[in-house]
N, C-alpha and C positions, 0 to 999 in steps of 0.2 A: 504493498498498500504505498503509495505515493503522498509526498507532502500535500501536495494541494488537495487531495483525497480526505484526508485526516484533518482539515481547516475545514472541507464543508461539513464531516458528519461532525465534527464540534458546532460547529455552526447552528446544528439542527438540532443538538441535544438542549431541551428547556432550560434556559438558567434556574428552573426550580429545582433540577436534579442535582446543579452544581451547589448552589446554595444550602441543598437539602443536605447533602453528604456533608458538609460543612459543618453544620448547624447540628446535626446529629450527633458529631464529634465532639460539638461543643458542648452539647446535652449532657453527654457522658461526661465531661469532664468536670462539670458544675455538681454533676450527680453524686461522683466521687469526692469531689471537693466539702459540698454541704453534707454527703453523709458523715465521711471525717471529723470534721468539726462538730456536727451535732452528737456522735457517739462520744466526745471529748467532751460533752457537758452535762454528761450523767451519772448521777448519784446511784450506786451499788447497782447500776444498771439500768435503773428507770430514771422517768422524767417529769416533771409538772407543765405547768400549760406556759409560763413565761419566766424567763431569769432576762437581769439588764445585762448590756453590752459588758460592762467590768465583773459579770459572775457576781455580784455582790449581796444580790437581793432576788430572790424565788418565791413563785407566785403558782399559787394552783385558786383553789377556793379559798381563797387568803391565802396574806403569808406564808412561806412554807420554810422549814430548817434544811440542813444538808443532808439529815438523814429521814427524810419523809417525800416521796414520791408520790403521784397521781395514777389513781388506774381508771378512773372516769377518762373518756375522748376529750379531748385531744392527748391525755397523758400516755403514760408507756405501752398498753396495748396497740394504742393506735399508730404510736413512732414505732414498735417493732414492726407491722405490718409494713409500715414504710420501707423500713428497712430490708426486708422480706422480699419486697415488690421491687425494691434494688437492684439487688443481688439477682433475681430472677430475670430482669432485663438487661444484666451486664454482667453477670458472673462474677461481680465484685468481692470477694471473699471475706474484703472487709466488714464491708453488708451484713453479710451472712454471720459473722462472729459479732457483728453491733445486735443483731436480731438475737441472737442466743443468749446473751446480755442480759436482753429485756425480758426474756422468757425465763431466765434463770431468777432475775428478781422476783419475776411475778410469782414461780415458785417456791421462793422462799417465804415470802409473805402469803401463801395459802392457811386461812385458818384449818381450823380441825374437822370444820366439814367440807374443806377443799373450795372455799370461794372466797370474795373478797369483799372488805367497805371500800368505799370511794377511795381511800389513801393506804399506803404501805407506811409506817414509822419502821425502820428496822433495827432503831434503839428500844422499843416496845413493839413485840410482835404478839401482844396477849389480844388485841382485837378478834372477837368472835364473831362477829355479825356478817352475814353474807346479803350486798345490796345488791336488788337489782334496778334501782335507781338510776336512771340518768345511763343506761347502758354500761355500767358498773362492771360488775361479772360478765356479761353478758360478751362484753368486747374482750376481758383476758382468755374466755373460750374460745373465742372466733379465733385469735393470735395464734392460743397453744395449736389448737386442732391445725388449723394452715401451716406453720409450721412442721410440726409432725407429719406432714406429709412430703416434706421436704426433706428431712434428714432422719438418719437413724442414729435417735441419741437415747439412751435407755433412761436416763433422769428427766427428760421430757416426755417419753412416751410414761412414764407415771404419773406425774403434775397433770397431763392432759385427759390421763384414764379417770383422775381424779376429779377434776374439773365436771367432764362428763357426767360419771355418775353425781356428783352435787346436782346438777342440772334437773336429774331425775328423782331424786332424794326431798329435794325441797319442793317438789310441785305438790300444790294443794291436792286434797281429794276430789274436789268438783273439775280438776283439769287444770286451773289457772296457775299462776306463781302469785306470791304475794309480795308486797314492796320492801320488806326485808324479812330475814331468816335470823335465827329460830323467831319462836312466837314472841313477841312483845308487849303483847295485852292491850294494845290499839288497833289505829286504824294502818300501821303499817304492816297486817297479819292479814290485809285484805288482799285479794284476787286485786291486781292494781293495772288498770293501761296506762294511767297518767304516766306522761315524759316514754310512752313506746314501752313501759316495762314488759308486760306479755309478748306484746308482736316483737322485740328483741329476743324475749327467749324465746320465741318459738322460730325468728329466724336461726338462731344456734342450733337447734334441734333440727332445721330441715339441713345445716351443713354436718352435722353428725349423720346425719342419717347418708346424705351423699359421700361422705368421706368413709364410714363405717357402717354400712347396709346391713351386713349380716347380722346385726344387732339385735334381737328383738325387744329389748328394753326402750330402745332409742324409737323404735317404730311402734310399741305399745303407748309411749311417752306424746308421739304426735296424733296419733288416734285421742287419746284423753282430751289435749288440750284443742281439737277440732270440735268435739261435741260440744268442750266449754264454750267455743265461739258461737257454736249454733244455740244454747240454752240460754245465754248470757244477754243474747238479745231481746231486748226491750219488745212488749206487743205492740201492735198498732192501737191508736192510731201514732204512735211514736216509735219506730221501730228502728233506733237506733243502740250504741251503746254508753253505759257511765263509766265514767274514770276509776270509780272502784266501786265491790261489791263484798257485802259481809258475808258471814257464814251461812246466811238464808237467802244468799244469790240475790240480792233487794242492791239496789243502788244506793250507799253510802258516805256519811260526809268524810274527810279526811282529815286537813289542816283548817283552822276555824275562816277560812275563806275561800274553801272547795265543799260548796253544798254538794245535797245528793241530788242530783240532778242527770240530764242527758246530755251528753258532750259531742256535737258534730266535728270535732278537730279527732276526736279518737275515733267516731265513728269511721269517718273515710279513711285513718288509718288500717282499722280493722277491713275495710272492705277488700283491701290489698294484701291484706294480710290471708284473708278467706281465700284467694285467688293465688296467693303463695303456697299454700297448704293445698290447695285442689292441685297444683303444679304437681307436687312431690308425691302425693297420694293418689291422685287420679278417680277422686270422688267426686261425683255428681252432683250431688246431696250441700255440698259446699259452697256453690253457688248461689242455693235457694234463698237466703236472707239480705241477697245484695239488692233484687230491684226495688224492695221497699225501701229500703233504706237511702237509695238514691233517690227517688222521689221525693221522699220526708226533707231529706237535706234541703232539695231545691223549693219545696216550698216553707222552710222557715228562715230563709236568705232574708235580712233586715231590709229596711227600708235605705239605710247607709250603703249597703251595696255586700257588708260585712253578715260574717256569722257570728252569733254570741258561744262564748266558749262553755256556758253553764245556762241550759234550758231548764225552765222549770216543768217538772214532772206534771202533765194533766193540761198546762194552758200556753206551752212554747214560748213564755216572754223570756227574755235574755234578764239572766239573775247575775247582781255584781255586790259583793261582799269584801268590807273589810275584815281586819283581824279582831276576833272576837264576836264574828256570827255577825256584826253589823252590816243589815241590808241599807245600802242605796242604791239611787233612780239611775246611775248611769256613771260611764268608767270618770269622767272628770271630777265627781265628789269622791273618789277615792284619793286617800293620802298616797304621794309618790312613789312609796316603796313598793305597792301595790300595783297602781295604773301603769306605771314604767317598765315595761318588759316581761309582763307576764302575758301577755295578750287575753285579753277579756274578749275583746274585738277583733277578728283575724280573718282576711281572706281565704277562704279555702278553693277557690273556683277552678284554677289549676289543678290540682288535685281533683277536686269533683272530675272536671271533663275528662283529666288521664283516666281516674277509673271507672268511670262510664264507656268509655273506649274499649280498656282492657277488658270488662266484665262481656261486652256486646263482641270481642274478640276472642275470649273463651268458648262463650255460645258458637260459635261462626266455626273456630278452629279444634276445638275439643285441647285436651292439654299436652298430649304429645306435640301436635304441630305448633301449641303457642309457646310452647315450650323452644322451638327452633327459631319459630319469629324473633322471639325475644332475644335469643342469644344466636345473632347472623354473624356469618363470618363474611366481612368487607369485600367487596368485588376491587380491582386494581381502582378504578374511577374514584369510587366512594373511599380509598385509602387514601387517594393522593389530594383529593378534597379535603378530608380530615387534616391530614398534615398540612394543607394551606392553613388551614383555620387556626390550628395551633401554633404557626410558625411564629407570630406576632408576639404570643404570650411568653413563647418560648425564650423568646429574645431578651423580655421584659425580665424573664425569672434570673436570664444569667447575666444582664447588664445589671442587676440591681444587687447581685452576689459580693459581697468581700472578700477582699482580698483572702482573709481566714478561711472563708467557706461559710460564714454565717451569712442568713437573710435578716436582715434588721429591721424591725419597725419602727420608723422615726414619730416620736411626738403620738405615741398611743396612749388613744383616750378610754379610761374604763371606769366604772363603780369603783367610788372608794369605799372601803371593807370598813364598817364600823366598828367598833369596843364595842363587847357583849352586851348587849341589853338596851344598844343605843340604834333607834331607827333611820334607815336612809332616806335622806330628804333631799335628793339633787344632790348630792354631792361627787364630782369627778375627779380624777387624779390623772397627770400627764407625763407619760415620762419614755424613752427608746425601750425596746424589749424585743426580744429574740422569742418568737412564738411558735410551739409547737404545731399549732394549726397551720401554720404560713410554712412550717418545713413540710408537714406533712401534705397540704394542697402543693406546693412548688415539685416535691418529689412525685407526685398523682402526674401532675401535667409531663415532669419530662419523662419519668418511664413510658407513658401513652405514645409518646411521639418518637421514643428511641424502640418499643417494640413495634407499632406502624411500621416504623423505617424499615425494621430487618423484615416485617412481611412482605413489606413491598420487594425489596430486595431479592428474597428468596423467591419470589414467583419466577 
């Protein structure tokens, strides 16, 4: 081939491929550098939500000392999953070692039941509470199971089995999961959908079913909670779900601003979870509660276009409660601690539209075909398009990275943690912080770009 021919062929190659190959190399370098740096700021192998650039302050649900790490996302399990994905995308052994360290931190912090509270204090491992609030224990189990599929490690295998066994042993007789375990003698004992508690438990058990499909106890647990999803739906004319249920399967009060009521946000999550269970178990009856719930959700939309978090049983009126079970007539009358960030009114229209579409697809396609549709293999053109969509974000991630490998959020604004017994009243703090959530998000984007680039090159 002569020089003239080479020049013509070079001219014909789209500039995207040249810049794309270079960008992939830069993305891999940024991922390695970012993972190495983030691993360097671990504590006992684990992570909190934020640290200051000089590492003098560590922050999770409030300030944390050097011996305390967060289990709740975006803490240790979420960071561990990011390291695992970085290894899977690039083969970087250092990222795998970082994932192992995070797993070992969680295993060391497992309590006697095999679960976790929202933090681990390595100087005091006496905490014996299993929390299913805010994806705490669930995220840890998910991460351990995922890593267990990747490596052969006896310590990991033992810890993972303990965690899966914990999920089964803590399941309530009615099929749901409590807010916390063991029994606390209060609302923490109730079957709880609030903050996706049961939904995340179901997600974990579906993952376990996919990983360890020959385990009868796992399948039995899934079928037990599938029944719970059916029987906990409230009857017409309000065929939704409550945030929490007492031992008599009645909607119940939790905290003094969380009344017994029907909850639209829990209902739309449960519609999605029912379809997830349908895909896992292939049981058509799991779709039966959905159409009534969809109709009810459309009917109770408020005049401002939003949905109330709490809907009064029997009237469909919005409920607003401050601490002390003090009922008021609107969000504006609530104390700032309650009205800011709690979501008494939300827009669930995107989730409602997505849930309706997914339900219709389930009816039309069946579970086998829907599973294929929801996990498609991108065509060459679709992969190319997605790479182009990601390229700008990838460049920004690379450009924003410090020479150390850190991604620093400048002038980060967040709610001030108030002293014990003092209610938050609108105070915010501002400082530069290195964020686990930013790290996890950047890793996910870089990995997707690298993975898609590898797939395209392999075609």
